[in-house]
C-alpha positions in Angstrom: -103.7 -44.0 69.5 -102.8 -46.1 66.4 -100.9 -44.7 63.5 -102.2 -44.5 60.0 -101.1 -45.3 56.5 -101.4 -43.0 53.4 -101.5 -45.4 50.4 -101.4 -44.0 46.9 -101.4 -45.8 43.5 -100.3 -43.5 40.7 -99.8 -43.4 37.0 -97.8 -40.3 36.0 -98.4 -38.7 32.6 -96.3 -35.5 33.0 -93.0 -36.2 34.7 -92.0 -32.5 35.1 -95.2 -31.4 36.7 -95.3 -34.5 38.9 -91.8 -33.8 40.1 -93.1 -30.5 41.5 -95.9 -32.3 43.2 -93.5 -34.9 44.7 -91.2 -32.2 46.1 -94.1 -30.3 47.8 -95.9 -33.5 48.9 -92.7 -34.7 50.6 -92.4 -31.4 52.5 -96.0 -31.7 53.6 -95.8 -35.4 54.6 -92.6 -35.0 56.7 -94.0 -31.8 58.3 -97.0 -33.8 59.6 -94.9 -36.6 61.0 -95.1 -38.9 58.0 -92.4 -41.4 57.1 -92.2 -43.1 53.7 -92.4 -46.9 53.9 -92.5 -47.5 50.2 -92.1 -45.0 47.4 -92.2 -46.2 43.8 -90.3 -49.5 44.3 -90.8 -52.7 42.4 -94.3 -54.1 42.9 -96.1 -57.3 42.0 -99.8 -56.6 41.2 -102.0 -59.5 42.3 -105.5 -58.1 42.0 -107.2 -55.0 40.7 -105.8 -52.4 38.3 -102.1 -51.8 38.4 -100.4 -48.4 38.6 -96.7 -48.2 38.0 -96.0 -46.0 41.1 -97.1 -47.1 44.6 -96.5 -45.0 47.8 -97.0 -45.9 51.4 -96.4 -43.4 54.2 -96.8 -44.0 57.9 -98.3 -41.2 60.1 -98.6 -40.9 63.9 -102.4 -40.9 63.6 -105.3 -40.7 61.1 -105.8 -37.1 62.2 -102.2 -36.3 61.3 -102.5 -38.0 57.9 -105.8 -36.1 57.2 -104.3 -32.8 58.4 -101.4 -33.3 55.9 -103.9 -33.8 53.1 -105.8 -30.7 54.0 -102.7 -28.6 54.6 -102.0 -25.6 52.3 -98.6 -27.2 51.3 -100.2 -30.4 50.2 -103.1 -28.6 48.4 -100.5 -26.6 46.5 -98.7 -29.9 45.6 -102.0 -31.3 44.3 -102.3 -28.4 41.9 -99.2 -29.9 40.1 -100.5 -33.5 40.2 -103.9 -32.8 38.7 -103.6 -33.3 35.0 -100.2 -34.8 35.4 -101.3 -38.1 37.0 -104.1 -40.5 37.6 -104.2 -41.3 41.3 -106.0 -43.3 43.9 -105.3 -42.4 47.5 -106.7 -43.8 50.8 -105.8 -42.9 54.4 -106.3 -45.9 56.7 -105.9 -46.3 60.4 -103.3 -48.9 61.4 -104.0 -51.7 63.9 -102.5 -51.4 67.3 
């Protein structure tokens, strides 16, 4: 079974609220087998709309990535991100 990537592009408007999101999201992601591959580092935007924060996490499967998103811990995290950020998020299956 191939792994999966969680890819988020984020613009933060409330640092304090987003810090609460990040702490809970990290807990949820690691609990579901996710490992951060990129997390807010320097990026070069080549196409599309840029966001200052980009995050990539690798999960053991698409099901694990989706279970993380649907988990109570991540949903609680999202309650802090809403209104504190503009986000695009996609879960995508990796190639074998």
